[in-house]
N, C-alpha and C positions, 0 to 999 in steps of 0.2 A: 237956227232950223236947217240951214244948208248943209252944215257938216254933218249933222244927224241924218238928214235924207241920203247924203253921199255913202255913209256908212250902212245904212239899211240895204241899198242897192249892191254895195260892193260884197258884202259878207257871203250872200248865196252864191255870187259868182265864184268867190275865193274857195268856199267850201264845196261847191261842185267840182272844182279841179283839183281838190286835194285828195285823189286816190292814191294809197300806198303804192309806190314804186320800188322795186328791189334795187338795193344799192350794188355797186361792184363789191362791195366787201360780203354782202348777203349772197352773192352768186356764187363767189369765190368759196364761202365756208361751206355753202350746199354742195358744191361740185366735189371739194376736198373730202368731205364725208361721204358722198355717194360713191367716190372713186372716180378718177377720169375716164376709163373705159366705159363705167356705166353711165357717167354724165353723157358721154359721145352717143351712146345707145340710145339714151333718153332723147336727147337732142334729133336723133335721126327719126325716132318714133313720132315725136311731135311734128317734124316737118312731114312725115307721111300722113299723119292723122289730118293736117291741116290741108295738104295738097292732094291728097288721094282720096279722103272721105269728105271732109268739110267742102271742098271746091267742087267736088262731083255732085254731091247733095244739094249745095246751096250756091249755084255758080253766080248769082247776082249780088250775093252778099259779100262785104268785106269780112276777113277771118274773124274779128272779134265779134261781129253781128252774127257769124254762123255759129260760134259757140253757144251763143245766147239761144239762138234759135233751136238747136239740137236739145238743149236743156230744157226748152219751153214744150217740146214733143210730149204727148201723152206718155207718162212713164212706161206704161207696159207696152207700148208700141215700138220702144227703142230697140228691144231685142229683135223684133221683126224686121226691121230695116237691114238685118244682117250686114253690119258694118264691115266684117272681116271680107266680104264679096267685094268691097270697094277698095281694099288694099291690094298691091301687086303682090304676087307670090314671094318675091323677094323681101318686101317689107314685113309680110306676115310671119315668114320663117324667121327673119332676123330677130324680131321682137319676141316671138313664142321661144325661141332657142337661146335668146341671151342669158347671161349671167343677171342682167338687170331684172328681167321675169322674175327669178328668183328672189331678188331683193325687194320685189313689190309683192310677190304671192308666195303662200305656203303650199304646195302640193300634197296630195294624199299618197303616203308612202306604202300603207298596208290597209286592207279591209277584211274583216272577218265576222262570222256570225257565231255567237254564243249566247245559249240560253234565249234563243228567239230574239236575240237583239242584235241588229247590224251595227258594227263598230268600225272606226276608222281612226287613223295616225296622220296628222300631217306634220310636216317637216320643213324646215327652212334649209334648202340645199347651199349653205354658204360656201365660200372659196376654201374653206377650211375643213369642210366636211358637213354631214348632216347633223342638225340640231332639232329636236322634238319640240313643236310649238304648242301641241295639245292633242288631246283625244276627243272624240265625242260618239255617242251611240244613240239609236231610238229603236223601241220596239217594232218587230215586222208585223203588220196586221195581217198579210196574206202571203203566206210561205211560197204560193205559186210564183209570185213576182221576184222571189228572192234574187235570181241570177240577173236580172234587168236592173234592180235596184244596187246590186254589187257593181255592175257595170258604170252605172250612172255616178256611183259614189266615187269611182277611179277618176272620172273627169271633171269633179268639182275641186275649185281651187279657192283658197281662203285668203284672206289679207294676211301680210306677215308683217306681225308686229315687231319682230326682231330684227328685220332685215335693213340695210343700209337706207333703204329710200325712207322710212319712216324715222329713222335715227337723223338723218339730214334735214327734215322737215322740223324736227325739234330743236336742232341747232338754231334755226333761224326764224322760227315762228313769232317770237317775242316783238312787240310792237307792231303787229300786222293783226288786225282784230280777225280778218276772214281765217287767216292760217291758225290762228290761236284757237278759234273754235272748230275748225276743222279737225286740229290734231286732238283736241280735247274729246270731241265726240267720237273720232275714229279710235282713240285709245280705249274708251269706255265700251263700245258696242261692235268695233271692228268694222262690220260692213255698213255702209251709209245707204239708204235708199235714195233713189233719184229725185223722189219728192222731197226729202230731207235736204239733200245736196242742192237742190234748186232753190229751197227756202232759204238757204244759206247764203247762196249767190245773191238773191234778191234784197237780202236785209243787209249785206255789206258793200253791195255794187263795186266789186274789187275790178281793177283795171284789167280787162281781158287781153290787153296787148302786153301785159307783164310778163317777164321771163317765168316767175315762179308760178304764177295764177294759171298760166294757160297750161303748164307742166301737170299741176295738180288736177286740172278738169280734164286733160286728155288722159291722165292715168286713171282717174274714176270712171271715165267712159270706156276704158279699155276692157273693163270686166266683160262687156258686150261682144268684145274680140276674141276672148277666151272661150266662147262657144265653138270656136273653130279647131280647139285642141282636141286631139284624139289620142287617148291613152291606151298602148296595147297591153 
């Protein structure tokens, strides 16, 4: 009975401590695929996100707890937090103007109206030139709002499935249930809602101090920082 009792007590403790942590090999593979300059830009962005956003927003919480707290905010209120206002001008500009941004997001390259349909083309601005990611369109219900809708369309940015960021995650996702599900869902739908992403975090309980996990979370929340983009 004693050995059995010991095992019953030990297993939950052991399992509770077995959160997947990125190995040195995993980190090296991710950074080599993303590119060293982009990896440096991503590290700088994560540092700014933690020190300039999370620390200001949740000063009494440790960083890993602050990530969880932000994800637990009412989903539709996160945009109203105006996270970009918490970043320094330098950090904001460094992120939005970096090649890293283009490795994560596909920007709108052209917008046009044809047969009462608003169309747009999104592209991956790679280091080797533009690559078309896709086109989309929808019918204009009210022609009066055409100009404002065109202006809004220019400022929309979409997830870039062709970029080095997503390719880097693909390289290292195997063996990490959280990253595996994240990649699979992202690959199928492109944009993950905050509700769905939060459920993913709750389901897998990833180590929020882990190198890869906090990068994925910070990048997912960066879509709210993109509201600061102004395309002329």
